[in-house]
C-alpha positions as CSV (number, residue, x, y, z in Angstrom):
1,M,88.2,-3.5,59.0
2,N,85.0,-2.2,58.3
3,T,84.6,1.6,58.4
4,L,88.0,1.6,60.5
5,V,87.0,-0.2,63.6
6,Y,83.2,0.7,63.3
7,G,83.8,4.1,62.4
8,A,85.6,4.4,65.8
9,F,82.4,2.9,67.4
10,A,80.5,6.2,67.5
11,L,78.5,6.5,64.6
12,T,74.9,7.9,65.0
13,S,72.2,6.5,62.7
14,A,69.9,9.2,62.9
15,S,67.4,7.3,60.5
16,I,66.6,5.2,63.5
17,S,64.1,6.5,65.8
18,L,65.0,6.0,69.5
19,D,62.2,5.7,71.8
20,V,64.2,5.1,74.8
21,A,66.8,6.9,76.6
22,A,69.8,4.8,77.5
23,E,71.8,5.7,81.0
24,V,75.3,5.6,81.8
25,V,75.0,4.2,85.1
26,D,78.5,5.1,85.7
27,S,82.0,5.3,84.4
28,S,85.3,5.7,85.3
29,T,88.9,5.6,83.8
30,Q,88.5,1.6,84.3
31,G,85.0,0.7,83.0
32,F,81.5,2.0,82.8
33,T,77.8,0.6,83.1
34,I,75.0,1.1,80.5
35,E,71.3,0.1,81.7
36,F,68.0,1.0,79.7
37,K,64.5,-0.4,79.0
38,Q,62.2,-0.2,76.2
39,V,58.9,-1.9,75.6
40,I,58.2,-3.8,72.8
41,N,54.7,-4.5,71.3
42,A,55.2,-8.4,70.9
43,S,55.3,-11.4,72.8
44,P,58.3,-12.7,75.2
45,T,58.6,-15.4,72.8
46,D,58.9,-13.2,69.7
47,V,61.0,-10.8,71.5
48,Y,63.4,-13.7,72.3
49,G,63.4,-15.2,68.7
50,G,64.4,-11.9,67.4
51,L,67.2,-11.4,69.5
52,T,68.8,-14.4,69.2
53,D,67.4,-16.5,66.0
54,K,66.8,-13.4,63.8
55,V,70.0,-11.2,64.8
56,G,71.2,-11.2,61.2
57,Q,67.8,-9.7,60.0
58,W,68.0,-6.4,62.0
59,W,71.5,-5.8,63.2
60,L,72.8,-2.7,61.8
61,D,75.3,-2.9,58.7
62,D,77.8,0.2,60.2
63,H,78.2,-1.7,63.4
64,T,79.7,-5.1,62.0
65,W,83.5,-5.6,60.9
66,F,82.3,-6.9,57.3
67,G,80.0,-4.7,56.4
68,N,76.6,-6.8,56.3
69,G,74.8,-7.6,59.5
70,E,73.2,-10.5,57.9
71,N,76.3,-12.0,59.1
72,M,75.4,-12.1,62.5
73,Q,74.4,-14.9,64.4
74,I,74.1,-16.2,68.0
75,D,74.1,-19.8,69.2
76,A,72.0,-19.4,71.9
77,R,73.4,-21.9,74.4
78,A,75.9,-21.7,77.6
79,G,79.5,-21.3,75.6
80,G,77.7,-20.5,72.1
81,C,79.2,-17.7,69.8
82,F,77.7,-14.3,69.2
83,C,79.6,-14.3,65.7
84,E,80.0,-12.3,62.8
85,I,80.9,-14.7,59.6
86,L,81.8,-14.1,56.3
87,G,83.4,-17.1,54.8
88,S,86.8,-17.9,56.4
89,S,86.7,-14.1,57.9
90,Q,85.0,-14.5,61.6
91,T,84.9,-12.6,64.5
92,Q,83.1,-13.5,68.1
93,H,81.3,-10.1,69.4
94,L,80.3,-11.7,72.6
95,Q,80.2,-15.3,74.0
96,V,77.0,-16.7,75.5
97,S,77.0,-17.6,79.1
98,M,73.7,-18.2,80.1
99,V,70.1,-18.8,78.6
100,I,66.7,-19.0,80.1
101,P,64.6,-19.1,76.8
102,N,62.2,-16.1,76.6
103,Q,63.5,-14.6,79.6
104,F,67.2,-13.7,79.8
105,V,70.3,-14.1,77.6
106,R,73.9,-13.2,79.4
107,L,76.7,-12.6,77.0
108,L,80.3,-12.0,77.9
109,G,83.2,-10.1,76.2
110,G,84.0,-6.9,74.9
111,L,82.0,-6.0,72.0
112,G,83.2,-4.6,68.6
113,P,86.3,-2.5,69.1
114,L,86.6,-2.9,72.6
115,Q,88.1,-6.5,72.0
116,G,91.0,-4.6,71.2
117,E,91.0,-2.8,74.6
118,G,91.9,-6.0,76.5
119,V,88.6,-5.4,78.6
120,S,85.8,-7.6,79.6
121,G,82.3,-7.3,79.8
122,V,78.9,-8.7,80.6
123,M,75.9,-7.8,78.9
124,E,72.4,-9.3,79.6
125,W,69.0,-8.9,77.9
126,R,66.1,-9.2,80.4
127,L,62.4,-10.0,79.1
128,N,59.6,-9.6,80.9
129,K,55.9,-9.8,79.8
130,F,54.7,-6.3,79.9
131,E,50.8,-5.9,79.5
132,E,49.0,-8.4,77.6
133,A,50.9,-8.4,74.3
134,S,54.1,-6.5,75.0
135,T,57.7,-7.4,76.4
136,E,59.8,-5.1,78.6
137,L,63.5,-5.7,77.4
138,T,66.1,-4.5,79.8
139,V,69.5,-4.0,78.2
140,F,72.6,-4.2,80.5
141,Y,76.4,-4.0,79.7
142,R,79.2,-3.3,82.1
143,V,82.7,-3.5,80.9
144,G,85.8,-3.1,82.8
145,G,89.5,-4.3,83.2
146,Y,92.9,-2.6,82.7
147,T,93.6,-0.6,79.6
148,P,96.0,2.4,79.2
149,N,93.2,4.3,77.8
150,D,90.2,6.1,79.3
151,L,87.3,3.7,79.4
152,S,84.7,6.5,80.6
153,Q,85.4,8.0,76.9
154,W,83.9,5.0,75.4
155,A,80.4,5.0,77.5
156,P,78.7,7.7,75.1
157,A,79.6,5.7,71.8
158,V,78.7,2.4,73.4
159,E,75.4,3.8,74.8
160,S,74.6,5.3,71.2
161,V,75.3,2.2,69.4
162,L,73.2,-0.1,71.7
163,Q,70.4,2.2,71.8
164,Q,70.5,2.0,67.8
165,Q,70.8,-1.9,67.8
166,M,67.8,-2.4,70.2
167,A,65.6,0.2,68.2
168,A,66.7,-1.7,65.0
169,M,65.6,-4.8,66.6
170,K,62.1,-3.5,68.1
171,A,61.2,-2.5,64.6
172,F,62.0,-5.8,63.2
173,V,60.5,-7.8,66.1
174,E,57.0,-5.4,65.8
175,N,57.0,-5.4,62.0
176,E,58.0,-8.7,60.9
177,L,58.0,-11.1,64.1
178,G,54.8,-9.5,66.0
179,A,52.7,-9.1,62.9
180,R,52.3,-12.9,62.5
């Protein structure tokens, strides 16, 4: 497994500038909630396309099971898979439960090593037009359930990883999709 369970999920990529501070809204031994917003200089259509159709072009290699972000894909329909596929080696990171194109995506499950904790989660990507050619993306992730481990200990690492991922997505969308 890649870098022993995502490098314990707490790897911090200093090479990516974080323009937004995520917030651990709440946390306890049974779960946590993270929410943050960032403005992306691109249309909601470009941001949505970047999040869904182009995930393999910006997902960070360090946060995959098989070492290559290009293996990531999202089938953006109810019941679809946010999966990582490398030949016959496959993992479902999250399952798509709701899609409103260019506005909203809801995903269910335990991202990365949270799969092994036996917990569940709901992640939402909310897109709102912000000014003329910008989009405000809200990322929300709530995780909870039974595990013998203290889930509040996961919150800072998950927050950091989500910030890194969304900073990478923002850079990709602004530089690749918004530049068209």
